[in-house]
C-alpha positions in Angstrom: 0.1 -0.2 0.1 1.3 3.5 -0.6 0.1 6.9 0.5 -0.2 10.0 -2.2 2.3 12.0 -0.3 3.6 15.2 -2.3 7.3 16.2 -1.8 7.1 19.9 -0.4 10.6 22.0 -1.0 12.7 23.2 1.4 11.9 26.7 2.1 14.4 29.4 0.6 15.5 32.3 2.7 17.6 35.1 1.1 20.6 36.5 2.8 19.5 40.0 2.5 16.3 38.8 4.9 18.4 36.9 7.3 20.2 40.3 8.0 17.4 42.4 8.8 17.4 43.5 12.3 15.0 41.8 15.1 13.8 45.4 16.0 14.0 47.9 13.4 13.8 51.4 13.2 15.1 52.2 16.6 18.0 54.6 17.7 20.7 52.8 19.0 22.8 52.6 22.2 20.1 54.9 24.9 20.8 54.8 28.5 17.8 53.6 30.1 17.6 53.2 34.1 14.8 50.3 34.8 13.5 50.8 38.3 11.3 47.4 39.5 11.4 46.4 43.0 10.5 42.7 41.2 13.8 40.8 40.4 12.2 38.7 37.6 10.9 42.3 35.9 14.2 43.8 36.4 15.9 40.6 34.4 13.3 40.6 31.5 13.4 43.7 30.9 17.4 44.0 30.9 17.2 41.0 28.4 14.5 42.7 26.4 16.5 46.0 26.3 19.8 44.4 25.4 18.5 42.8 22.8 17.1 45.8 21.4 21.1 47.0 21.5 20.2 49.3 24.2 21.9 50.1 27.6 20.0 49.5 30.6 21.0 49.8 34.0 19.0 48.2 37.2 17.7 49.6 40.3 15.8 47.4 42.9 13.9 50.4 44.6 13.1 54.1 44.0 16.0 55.2 46.7 18.7 53.2 44.8 17.3 54.7 41.4 17.5 58.2 42.8 20.9 57.7 43.8 22.1 56.6 40.7 20.5 59.2 38.4 22.5 61.7 40.7 25.6 60.1 39.4 24.9 59.0 35.7 23.2 60.7 33.1 20.0 58.6 31.1 18.2 59.0 28.1 15.3 57.3 29.8 13.9 55.8 32.8 11.2 52.8 33.0 9.6 53.3 36.6 7.3 51.0 38.5 4.9 52.9 40.2 4.2 50.8 43.0 7.1 50.3 45.1 7.7 50.0 49.0 9.2 53.1 50.5 9.5 55.6 48.2 7.1 54.5 44.9 7.2 55.7 41.3 5.7 59.4 42.0 8.1 60.4 44.4 11.2 58.8 42.7 10.0 60.9 39.3 9.3 64.0 41.6 13.0 63.9 43.2 14.6 62.7 40.2 13.1 65.9 38.5 14.9 67.8 41.1 18.4 66.1 41.5 19.0 63.7 38.9 22.3 64.7 36.7 19.5 64.5 33.5 16.6 65.8 35.3 14.9 66.1 31.8 15.2 62.3 30.9 12.3 60.9 29.5 10.1 58.8 32.2 7.9 56.3 31.5 5.6 54.7 34.1 5.2 50.9 34.3 2.1 49.6 36.3 -0.7 47.1 36.0 -3.5 49.5 36.7 -4.6 49.7 33.0 -7.2 52.6 33.8 -8.0 56.0 32.3 -7.6 57.8 35.5 -4.2 56.1 36.3 -2.9 57.3 33.0 -4.2 60.9 33.6 -2.5 60.9 37.4 0.6 59.4 36.3 0.8 62.1 33.2 0.1 65.1 36.1 2.6 63.9 37.9 5.5 64.7 35.4 6.0 61.5 33.5 6.3 61.2 29.8 4.2 58.0 28.9 2.2 55.2 30.6 3.0 51.4 29.8 0.8 48.4 31.1 2.2 45.2 32.6 2.8 42.8 31.6 5.1 44.6 29.4 5.6 42.9 25.7 8.2 44.0 23.5 6.0 45.5 21.1 4.7 47.7 23.6 8.3 48.5 24.3 9.3 49.1 20.9 6.7 51.9 20.1 7.3 53.8 23.4 10.8 53.9 22.3 10.1 54.9 18.7 7.8 57.3 19.8 9.9 59.1 22.2 13.5 58.4 20.3 12.2 58.4 17.0 14.9 57.0 14.1 17.4 59.8 13.3 16.8 61.3 9.9 20.0 61.9 7.7 21.4 65.6 7.9 21.1 67.5 5.0 24.2 67.4 3.1 25.9 71.2 3.2 25.6 71.4 -1.0 22.0 71.6 -0.5 22.1 74.6 1.8 21.0 77.8 -0.4 21.9 81.0 1.1 19.1 83.7 1.0 19.9 87.3 2.4 16.8 90.1 3.4 18.4 92.6 0.8 16.4 95.6 2.2 17.7 94.7 5.6 21.0 94.7 4.3 20.5 97.7 2.1 19.6 100.0 4.9 22.3 98.8 7.4 24.7 99.9 4.4 23.1 103.1 4.0 22.8 104.0 7.7 26.7 102.8 8.5 28.2 102.5 4.9 29.2 99.4 3.4 32.6 99.5 5.3 31.1 99.2 8.7 28.6 96.6 7.7 31.4 94.3 6.2 33.1 94.6 9.8 30.0 93.6 11.3 29.5 90.7 9.3 33.6 89.7 9.9 32.7 90.0 13.4 29.8 88.0 13.7 31.3 85.0 11.8 34.6 85.2 14.1 32.4 85.5 17.2 30.0 82.5 16.1 32.7 79.8 14.8 32.8 78.6 18.6 29.2 78.6 18.8 28.8 75.9 15.8 31.7 73.9 16.9 29.7 73.6 20.5 26.8 72.7 18.4 28.2 70.0 16.4 30.2 68.5 19.3 27.0 66.3 20.9 24.0 66.4 18.5 23.2 63.0 19.7 22.6 63.8 23.6 22.7 67.6 24.1 21.9 70.2 26.8 18.5 71.2 25.6 18.7 74.5 27.3 22.0 75.3 26.4 21.3 74.3 22.8 18.1 76.6 22.7 20.4 79.6 23.8 23.1 79.0 21.3 20.5 78.8 18.6 19.0 81.9 19.8 22.1 83.9 19.7 23.4 83.3 16.6 19.6 83.6 15.2 19.8 87.3 16.7 22.7 88.4 14.5 21.3 86.6 11.7 18.4 88.7 11.7 20.1 91.9 12.3 22.7 91.4 9.6 19.8 90.1 7.1 20.9 86.4 6.7 16.9 85.1 6.6 18.1 81.7 5.5 20.4 81.0 8.5 18.1 82.9 10.8 15.0 80.7 9.7 17.1 77.4 10.5 18.5 78.8 13.8 14.7 79.2 14.7 13.9 75.8 13.9 16.1 74.8 15.7 15.3 76.3 18.5 11.5 75.0 18.1 13.3 71.5 18.3 15.5 72.1 21.3 12.4 72.6 23.1 10.7 69.5 22.3 12.3 66.7 24.6 11.1 63.7 22.3 12.7 65.3 19.2 16.2 64.7 18.6 17.9 67.7 17.1 20.8 66.2 15.2 19.4 66.8 11.8 18.6 70.6 12.4 22.1 71.0 13.9 23.8 70.0 11.0 21.6 72.2 8.6 22.3 75.1 10.8 26.0 74.4 10.5 25.8 73.9 6.7 24.0 77.1 6.6 26.3 79.2 8.4 29.0 77.8 6.2 27.0 78.5 3.1 26.1 82.0 4.2 29.8 82.9 5.0 31.0 81.6 1.6 28.1 83.9 0.0 29.2 87.0 2.0 32.4 86.2 0.4 31.0 86.7 -3.1 28.5 89.0 -2.7 31.5 91.2 -1.2 29.8 91.8 2.4 32.8 89.8 3.9 36.4 90.9 3.2 38.5 88.1 2.1 41.6 86.7 4.0 43.6 88.2 1.4 42.3 91.5 1.8 
């Protein structure tokens, strides 16, 4: 007796598919503080985060988390709400005042899935809310929301400077071409260190400092009629005020526009060449 069986070919997997990351579209190597009094939960989240190529640090209590956060910088804290002693809300309040990076994103972890719990959490200064038991898709979605993938910075060649010609004409009429040229030279000399500071740490910047650097750079650009550069600086100002938005692309655009504007000033005769 024989059975009418069919031979099924072995599935073929392309090398390209095999190389796809298990957790795509997520920023690498973020410093994440995991705060949970349950050892099993801590180990589970540690394994999950390490699989996502993140850098977890574990704390078993609110007090331990606070001591760690005073000494080390973090991008994110995953905060258990219900812990003995110092609970998650109190730990968050004190971290906002005492942590080395008080503006880090803090996401609550709790088994309470009620809408009123969510509202209570957000009203106490936390940035998000995840329910237990936590699964990898929940965590991935939260990380993507608070830390979206980096955009590719625009290359300098795409930056075309534009001038406010009326502002420049009025400036020259009031002061003379020579004095305007001197101020342009002083602006670029004074703000070369500003650009170096912006470029030094685009991944984890001090956002308050970033705002002031962009604001100061914008003020002179507006006064001198550098409209494109002023617009780029304003965009960076706005991104610096948004804790969940990465400013890396805007920093690169401001830097590119700064250098392109200086070159255009040389061509237009607003800036004396190094040879003159």
